[in-house]
C-alpha positions as CSV (number, residue, x, y, z in Angstrom):
1,M,76.6,5.9,135.0
2,A,73.1,5.6,135.8
3,Q,72.6,8.7,137.9
4,G,74.9,10.6,134.5
5,S,72.1,9.0,132.4
6,I,69.4,10.5,134.5
7,A,70.5,14.2,134.7
8,A,71.0,13.6,130.5
9,D,67.0,12.5,130.4
10,E,66.2,15.4,132.4
11,L,67.9,18.3,130.6
12,R,66.2,16.6,126.9
13,L,62.7,16.7,128.8
14,L,63.4,20.4,130.3
15,I,64.7,21.2,126.7
16,E,61.9,19.8,124.5
17,R,59.0,21.6,127.2
18,I,61.5,24.9,126.5
19,E,60.9,24.1,122.7
20,R,57.1,23.4,122.9
21,L,56.7,26.9,124.6
22,E,58.9,28.6,122.6
23,E,56.3,27.1,119.8
24,E,53.3,27.9,121.3
25,K,54.7,31.5,121.9
26,K,55.7,32.2,118.6
27,A,52.0,31.2,117.4
28,I,50.0,33.3,120.1
29,A,52.8,36.2,118.3
30,D,50.8,35.0,115.0
31,D,47.4,35.4,116.2
32,V,48.5,39.2,118.2
33,R,49.7,40.1,114.9
34,D,46.4,38.9,113.0
35,V,44.7,40.8,115.0
36,Y,46.1,43.8,115.3
37,G,46.0,43.4,111.3
38,E,42.2,43.0,111.4
39,A,41.8,45.9,113.6
40,K,43.8,47.9,110.7
41,A,41.6,46.8,108.1
42,R,39.3,48.1,110.5
43,G,40.5,51.6,110.3
44,Y,41.8,50.9,113.8
45,D,44.8,52.8,114.5
46,T,47.4,50.0,115.8
47,K,50.4,52.3,116.8
48,T,47.8,54.2,119.0
49,M,45.7,50.2,120.3
50,R,49.6,49.1,121.5
51,A,50.5,52.4,123.4
52,I,46.9,51.4,125.2
53,V,47.9,47.8,125.9
54,R,50.7,48.7,127.0
55,L,49.2,50.7,129.1
56,R,46.8,48.9,131.0
57,R,49.8,46.6,131.1
58,M,51.2,49.1,134.0
59,E,50.5,49.1,137.5
60,T,47.9,52.7,137.8
61,H,51.0,54.6,140.0
62,D,53.7,53.9,137.1
63,R,52.0,54.9,135.1
64,Q,51.0,58.2,136.5
65,E,54.1,58.8,137.4
66,A,54.9,58.1,133.6
67,D,52.2,61.0,132.9
68,A,53.5,63.2,135.2
69,L,56.7,63.2,133.6
70,L,55.4,63.2,130.6
71,D,53.3,66.2,130.5
72,T,56.6,67.6,132.9
73,Y,58.2,67.3,129.0
74,K,56.4,68.3,127.3
75,A,55.5,71.6,129.1
76,A,59.5,72.2,129.1
77,L,59.6,71.4,125.1
78,G,56.5,74.0,125.0
79,L,54.2,72.0,124.1
80,A,51.7,71.1,126.1
């Protein structure tokens, strides 16, 4: 019986930690959205900014590979 109680307490603590982290994640997402809103109000193109953020997250090799593939597709479609 004690073992079941300990497992239930541990599970409750884990769930509560997850809930706190989810709340923090939402708050951070709201902050990011506010920064993009501020950038838009100052005249920046937020779609391009999001693309830059996505590119900066990538490893150099992966980014170069994606760029090469994009260039290949653009050339195939006559967009280059």
